[in-house]
TITI-978197 format. One line per field, with one value per residue: residue number from 1; z, x, y of N, C-alpha, C, O, CB in turn. Coordinates in steps of 0.02 Angstrom, whole numbers, plus 50000, padded with zeros to 5 digits. Last residue first. Glycine has a CB too. Layout:
residues N
nr [NUM,...] $
n_up [Z,...] $
n_east [X,...] $
n_north [Y,...] $
ca_up [Z,...] $
ca_east [X,...] $
ca_north [Y,...] $
c_up [Z,...] $
c_east [X,...] $
c_north [Y,...] $
o_up [Z,...] $
o_east [X,...] $
o_north [Y,...] $
cb_up [Z,...] $
cb_east [X,...] $
cb_north [Y,...] $
***
This chain:
residues 154
nr [154,153,152,151,150,149,148,147,146,145,144,143,142,141,140,139,138,137,136,135,134,133,132,131,130,129,128,127,126,125,124,123,122,121,120,119,118,117,116,115,114,113,112,111,110,109,108,107,106,105,104,103,102,101,100,99,98,97,96,95,94,93,92,91,90,89,88,87,86,85,84,83,82,81,80,79,78,77,76,75,74,73,72,71,70,69,68,67,66,65,64,63,62,61,60,59,58,57,56,55,54,53,52,51,50,49,48,47,46,45,44,43,42,41,40,39,38,37,36,35,34,33,32,31,30,29,28,27,26,25,24,23,22,21,20,19,18,17,16,15,14,13,12,11,10,9,8,7,6,5,4,3,2,1] $
n_up [50078,49979,49891,49756,49647,49512,49461,49315,49241,49152,49044,49065,49107,49091,49219,49311,49440,49570,49728,49872,50040,50173,50210,50140,50011,50033,50051,49933,49852,49921,49893,49757,49648,49519,49490,49584,49627,49657,49730,49800,49906,49924,49957,50017,50103,50170,50268,50191,50156,50283,50315,50216,50253,50378,50336,50273,50386,50458,50373,50388,50525,50573,50567,50447,50431,50478,50399,50274,50280,50174,50069,49954,49825,49791,49810,49782,49814,49688,49580,49548,49677,49812,49845,49906,49970,50117,50210,50351,50418,50383,50510,50633,50705,50588,50531,50399,50279,50125,49978,49905,49877,49769,49821,49832,49698,49653,49731,49690,49569,49563,49531,49618,49586,49479,49503,49382,49320,49351,49459,49544,49555,49616,49743,49834,49829,49899,50003,49937,49869,49975,50043,49944,49932,50059,50056,49955,50014,50122,50080,50055,50168,50202,50340,50458,50589,50728,50793,50947,51103,51209,51369,51514,51643,51816] $
n_east [50650,50710,50621,50620,50546,50536,50453,50373,50281,50134,50070,50084,50252,50422,50539,50675,50732,50755,50807,50767,50715,50729,50677,50754,50701,50571,50598,50642,50532,50428,50452,50427,50338,50378,50388,50278,50328,50307,50367,50385,50466,50515,50477,50320,50230,50132,50208,50280,50174,50136,50250,50240,50120,50159,50250,50159,50086,50185,50211,50086,50088,50167,50114,50111,49934,49807,49742,49744,49760,49870,49903,49980,49965,50038,50155,50164,50278,50342,50331,50164,50099,49999,49954,49876,49838,49790,49751,49690,49578,49403,49308,49318,49399,49468,49538,49637,49633,49669,49638,49621,49510,49434,49347,49437,49465,49335,49309,49421,49512,49590,49616,49712,49828,49885,49859,49798,49922,50034,50113,50086,49946,49934,49985,49888,49798,49814,49721,49598,49586,49593,49472,49377,49398,49358,49222,49177,49216,49155,49069,49157,49297,49469,49540,49628,49732,49723,49854,49931,49896,50005,50040,49959,50026,50014] $
n_north [49407,49535,49653,49769,49892,50007,50147,50213,50329,50283,50226,50090,50115,50136,50087,50030,49915,49882,49940,49851,49878,49915,50033,50122,50100,50164,50305,50362,50344,50402,50536,50547,50507,50503,50369,50267,50101,49927,49774,49611,49498,49326,49202,49142,49079,49146,49205,49297,49381,49426,49501,49600,49659,49710,49805,49892,49931,49998,50104,50169,50204,50302,50428,50494,50503,50514,50606,50542,50365,50281,50142,50043,49925,49803,49689,49520,49393,49279,49193,49204,49302,49358,49530,49682,49834,49912,50060,50156,50196,50208,50299,50355,50269,50151,49996,49949,49813,49726,49635,49522,49443,49469,49564,49671,49696,49731,49848,49931,49966,50126,50254,50293,50223,50306,50483,50598,50715,50781,50751,50859,50856,50722,50704,50736,50627,50511,50521,50539,50419,50327,50357,50328,50189,50151,50181,50091,49959,49899,49801,49694,49709,49677,49595,49701,49747,49852,49954,49908,49986,50068,49997,50067,50168,50154] $
ca_up [50146,49994,49955,49782,49705,49539,49490,49376,49251,49214,49045,49069,49101,49081,49151,49297,49372,49519,49662,49824,49971,50149,50234,50214,50027,50022,50104,49989,49826,49920,49963,49780,49720,49547,49496,49530,49644,49617,49725,49748,49896,49903,49980,49968,50078,50109,50288,50223,50104,50243,50356,50218,50187,50375,50376,50233,50331,50488,50385,50323,50500,50567,50630,50493,50400,50511,50471,50285,50284,50243,50077,50025,49851,49741,49849,49749,49838,49737,49630,49524,49607,49788,49830,49893,49917,50083,50171,50304,50427,50377,50445,50583,50732,50635,50548,50470,50302,50198,50012,49899,49942,49758,49802,49892,49743,49625,49735,49756,49571,49584,49487,49621,49639,49464,49510,49443,49311,49296,49402,49531,49523,49552,49686,49830,49795,49839,50019,49981,49831,49925,50078,49969,49874,50039,50104,49947,49952,50136,50103,49999,50147,50183,50269,50440,50516,50699,50759,50875,51059,51160,51302,51472,51581,51758] $
ca_east [50623,50715,50652,50612,50586,50522,50516,50373,50352,50165,50077,50017,50197,50357,50511,50630,50723,50771,50780,50820,50699,50764,50642,50761,50768,50577,50570,50689,50598,50433,50453,50496,50324,50363,50450,50288,50300,50330,50321,50399,50408,50527,50544,50359,50287,50112,50157,50315,50213,50089,50231,50299,50125,50106,50274,50212,50052,50153,50264,50108,50039,50197,50107,50164,50000,49849,49746,49785,49717,49855,49876,49978,49948,50011,50125,50161,50218,50348,50383,50226,50097,50053,49939,49934,49817,49844,49735,49740,49640,49468,49317,49277,49334,49474,49481,49638,49624,49665,49634,49686,49543,49492,49320,49407,49519,49369,49265,49418,49448,49591,49568,49648,49784,49850,49898,49785,49864,49995,50115,50155,49980,49903,50027,49946,49782,49855,49792,49625,49583,49646,49536,49383,49408,49427,49265,49171,49244,49209,49039,49125,49234,49415,49521,49578,49724,49710,49790,49937,49891,49952,50061,49976,49986,50056] $
ca_north [49396,49464,49638,49701,49873,49941,50125,50172,50313,50305,50298,50119,50068,50169,50085,50086,49941,49831,49958,49868,49863,49855,49973,50121,50076,50092,50263,50360,50324,50329,50513,50547,50499,50569,50406,50315,50166,49983,49830,49660,49542,49395,49222,49179,49042,49111,49156,49241,49348,49387,49443,49556,49627,49659,49749,49860,49896,49939,50054,50144,50156,50236,50391,50511,50501,50464,50620,50601,50424,50300,50210,50059,49991,49848,49742,49585,49426,49333,49179,49173,49283,49317,49460,49639,49788,49876,50001,50134,50235,50174,50266,50391,50287,50206,50038,49966,49882,49729,49700,49556,49438,49425,49498,49642,49677,49673,49789,49901,49931,50056,50218,50329,50197,50244,50422,50559,50669,50807,50705,50840,50913,50740,50686,50781,50690,50519,50508,50592,50481,50329,50362,50397,50233,50140,50216,50164,49986,49947,49864,49730,49679,49722,49592,49650,49743,49786,49948,49921,49927,50076,50019,50010,50163,50144] $
c_up [50182,50067,49964,49848,49723,49595,49528,49395,49318,49214,49107,49075,49108,49068,49151,49227,49370,49448,49610,49757,49925,50077,50207,50244,50103,50033,50092,50044,49880,49897,49966,49853,49756,49622,49526,49542,49584,49643,49675,49749,49847,49898,49961,49998,50024,50075,50228,50241,50133,50188,50318,50259,50186,50308,50376,50271,50286,50433,50414,50330,50432,50540,50629,50560,50450,50480,50507,50359,50302,50241,50150,50029,49927,49768,49801,49793,49809,49758,49683,49582,49587,49714,49807,49880,49897,50031,50136,50266,50376,50385,50441,50514,50680,50660,50596,50482,50377,50218,50087,49942,49940,49822,49793,49877,49807,49671,49708,49762,49638,49589,49505,49578,49644,49522,49500,49445,49377,49278,49341,49468,49503,49519,49619,49770,49787,49803,49959,49992,49873,49887,50027,50004,49897,49978,50085,49994,49944,50073,50117,50020,50093,50159,50257,50365,50501,50624,50728,50843,50986,51113,51255,51403,51543,51697] $
c_east [50660,50693,50652,50648,50572,50571,50500,50444,50359,50239,50109,50020,50131,50306,50443,50603,50676,50761,50803,50786,50755,50750,50673,50728,50781,50648,50585,50664,50651,50501,50462,50503,50391,50346,50439,50351,50311,50297,50349,50346,50430,50461,50560,50425,50328,50170,50136,50266,50250,50125,50184,50284,50185,50110,50223,50239,50103,50118,50234,50162,50059,50149,50139,50161,50052,49919,49793,49793,49760,49813,49858,49953,49951,50000,50103,50123,50220,50279,50390,50274,50165,50044,50001,49912,49879,49811,49797,49718,49693,49526,49385,49284,49288,49404,49501,49581,49630,49658,49625,49690,49614,49532,49377,49381,49493,49425,49298,49368,49442,49520,49564,49595,49717,49806,49855,49830,49854,49936,50078,50161,50052,49936,49999,49990,49842,49844,49837,49700,49612,49645,49592,49450,49418,49444,49339,49216,49235,49233,49092,49098,49202,49355,49464,49567,49676,49701,49783,49869,49897,49953,50002,49997,50008,50012] $
c_north [49341,49456,49563,49695,49800,49924,50061,50151,50278,50285,50326,50195,50105,50115,50120,50076,49999,49856,49907,49884,49888,49836,49909,50060,50074,50066,50189,50313,50323,50305,50437,50524,50492,50566,50476,50355,50212,50046,49880,49715,49595,49433,49294,49202,49077,49075,49114,49185,49288,49349,49397,49493,49579,49622,49693,49799,49860,49898,49990,50092,50128,50184,50322,50475,50525,50461,50572,50616,50485,50364,50221,50130,49991,49919,49797,49634,49496,49358,49233,49160,49256,49301,49423,49568,49748,49832,49974,50073,50217,50222,50234,50360,50318,50223,50094,50013,49887,49802,49692,49618,49466,49415,49447,49572,49645,49650,49726,49844,49895,50028,50144,50297,50233,50219,50359,50497,50631,50762,50731,50797,50897,50801,50708,50765,50736,50586,50523,50583,50539,50395,50369,50407,50305,50184,50209,50203,50061,49984,49918,49798,49722,49682,49642,49649,49686,49792,49878,49914,49949,50016,50021,50035,50101,50133] $
o_up [50239,50111,49957,49860,49707,49590,49571,49353,49370,49190,49116,49106,49153,49023,49203,49181,49418,49401,49606,49733,49938,50055,50218,50298,50127,50063,50137,50081,49875,49918,50008,49872,49782,49654,49556,49599,49539,49677,49653,49767,49850,49888,49981,50057,49990,50022,50234,50229,50103,50174,50321,50239,50158,50306,50373,50241,50263,50435,50398,50296,50419,50532,50680,50605,50490,50501,50562,50380,50341,50205,50184,49996,49960,49738,49773,49812,49811,49724,49721,49627,49607,49692,49786,49902,49874,50045,50127,50287,50359,50362,50490,50464,50682,50638,50639,50449,50413,50179,50111,49943,49970,49822,49807,49916,49832,49682,49738,49795,49642,49611,49467,49586,49672,49509,49512,49394,49421,49226,49285,49429,49451,49460,49570,49749,49737,49753,49969,49990,49846,49874,50034,49996,49873,49974,50094,49974,49928,50079,50124,49983,50086,50131,50297,50330,50527,50599,50704,50863,50966,51086,51259,51381,51540,51699] $
o_east [50645,50715,50600,50699,50519,50631,50456,50487,50352,50257,50112,49977,50124,50314,50412,50641,50642,50779,50862,50743,50785,50771,50645,50747,50816,50656,50610,50704,50701,50526,50499,50554,50408,50341,50484,50367,50350,50245,50406,50288,50485,50408,50612,50429,50367,50161,50123,50279,50249,50109,50190,50304,50180,50103,50241,50249,50090,50121,50256,50160,50048,50168,50139,50200,50040,49960,49816,49847,49808,49830,49833,49980,49928,50023,50145,50066,50272,50229,50439,50258,50216,49988,50050,49858,49928,49763,49847,49671,49736,49525,49422,49266,49228,49355,49544,49574,49629,49674,49580,49743,49661,49584,49368,49392,49522,49433,49291,49383,49455,49474,49537,49535,49670,49750,49794,49838,49897,49904,50089,50208,50076,49953,50035,50029,49847,49877,49894,49737,49647,49698,49635,49482,49463,49498,49378,49246,49285,49266,49074,49103,49220,49363,49418,49584,49682,49666,49832,49830,49873,50005,49956,49974,50067,49965] $
o_north [49325,49492,49530,49727,49773,49939,50060,50139,50309,50232,50387,50226,50147,50073,50132,50059,50016,49821,49891,49847,49940,49782,49854,50038,50030,50013,50155,50284,50287,50253,50412,50497,50439,50618,50505,50373,50196,50043,49875,49703,49622,49403,49320,49219,49045,49045,49054,49126,49234,49292,49336,49438,49524,49561,49634,49746,49804,49837,49935,50040,50069,50126,50287,50489,50570,50420,50588,50638,50479,50410,50176,50175,49945,49968,49833,49622,49529,49346,49232,49121,49283,49287,49454,49548,49777,49797,50009,50038,50258,50279,50233,50391,50309,50193,50085,50065,49837,49847,49657,49651,49438,49381,49388,49526,49597,49590,49672,49795,49835,50062,50105,50310,50205,50196,50361,50463,50632,50772,50707,50805,50919,50797,50711,50808,50772,50600,50545,50631,50582,50424,50413,50459,50339,50212,50256,50253,50095,50035,49977,49846,49781,49627,49647,49697,49631,49837,49849,49871,50002,49998,49981,50088,50084,50093] $
cb_up [50143,49982,50014,49731,49766,49484,49536,49365,49247,49275,49036,49129,49153,49022,49127,49305,49327,49530,49642,49816,49950,50192,50215,50245,49994,49953,50109,50017,49770,49875,50000,49773,49734,49508,49428,49524,49709,49541,49795,49678,49965,49836,49950,49941,50051,50061,50318,50287,50073,50213,50422,50248,50131,50384,50449,50217,50290,50542,50432,50280,50496,50634,50647,50505,50336,50507,50503,50249,50336,50286,50031,50061,49828,49715,49903,49679,49917,49709,49595,49470,49562,49829,49776,49952,49854,50133,50119,50339,50497,50309,50388,50581,50790,50603,50578,50492,50279,50231,49983,49827,49964,49703,49737,49919,49761,49555,49696,49806,49511,49652,49414,49601,49705,49446,49579,49446,49251,49235,49423,49591,49570,49562,49686,49894,49834,49791,50040,50048,49812,49876,50122,50018,49825,50022,50175,49958,49893,50166,50165,49969,50207,50129,50249,50476,50480,50732,50705,50841,51069,51120,51275,51467,51537,51768] $
cb_east [50548,50787,50615,50639,50571,50524,50549,50330,50398,50129,50011,49980,50203,50360,50503,50666,50699,50730,50801,50871,50631,50748,50568,50733,50820,50554,50495,50701,50619,50379,50389,50525,50278,50305,50484,50227,50333,50316,50311,50402,50384,50564,50596,50319,50263,50080,50096,50352,50264,50033,50199,50359,50133,50037,50289,50269,50009,50102,50318,50134,49970,50222,50033,50164,50002,49816,49677,49754,49660,49919,49815,50049,49877,49945,50175,50126,50215,50389,50448,50259,50076,50059,49884,49984,49785,49887,49680,49805,49667,49472,49307,49298,49343,49508,49425,49707,49556,49728,49577,49698,49546,49537,49279,49350,49562,49398,49200,49401,49440,49627,49589,49658,49820,49899,49932,49711,49876,50039,50085,50185,49980,49829,50038,49987,49727,49842,49800,49588,49509,49639,49547,49325,49348,49440,49253,49098,49211,49268,48998,49069,49184,49439,49500,49512,49793,49647,49782,49989,49823,49960,50115,49915,49994,50104] $
cb_north [49379,49437,49673,49648,49919,49887,50180,50110,50378,50274,50329,50090,50010,50220,50011,50156,49887,49770,50030,49809,49895,49799,49976,50185,50121,50074,50273,50430,50371,50300,50535,50616,50436,50600,50413,50362,50196,49973,49864,49627,49574,49398,49176,49240,48980,49160,49191,49264,49398,49432,49465,49594,49681,49692,49771,49910,49944,49960,50083,50202,50190,50214,50384,50584,50545,50396,50617,50662,50414,50310,50222,50050,50011,49821,49770,49579,49427,49392,49169,49217,49344,49253,49455,49642,49826,49835,50017,50120,50225,50138,50316,50464,50335,50268,49996,49998,49908,49696,49741,49575,49364,49453,49503,49687,49739,49688,49803,49954,49881,50048,50226,50402,50204,50190,50420,50539,50619,50815,50639,50803,50974,50754,50611,50776,50726,50463,50436,50592,50497,50270,50300,50412,50228,50066,50190,50185,49952,49911,49852,49688,49669,49772,49519,49662,49732,49754,50002,49874,49890,50143,49973,49960,50226,50083] $
***
């Protein structure tokens, strides 16, 4: 009898991970550049700063990182900034696992809500987040991007 496959381990990213995380995000978000007419905001993310602030978690794969999450608590909610999955691991449930991890971390830190935004051109996310229990709370233009804001009560 085969044992069930273990879920990938999520760990805090370390300073030495920053170049690999940047490469993962650039590859994962590349499909949106033509759609948006510019690089999505996560492609310019300051991973060394996020790692130093303990805002960045990741999942290791055999050939490098498979996924990452940038999130932190602020004011009255936990903020989910970026979720990215390596192109080879997309469609495996890893992104949902990272979102669930962020929700668990928010609860662990005592937050009753989690907030995030996505770009209006990332239409896949506009249907995904409501399926995960997130409610759209607004739309506005920020930093030159058309953003759609979501919140989930935990």
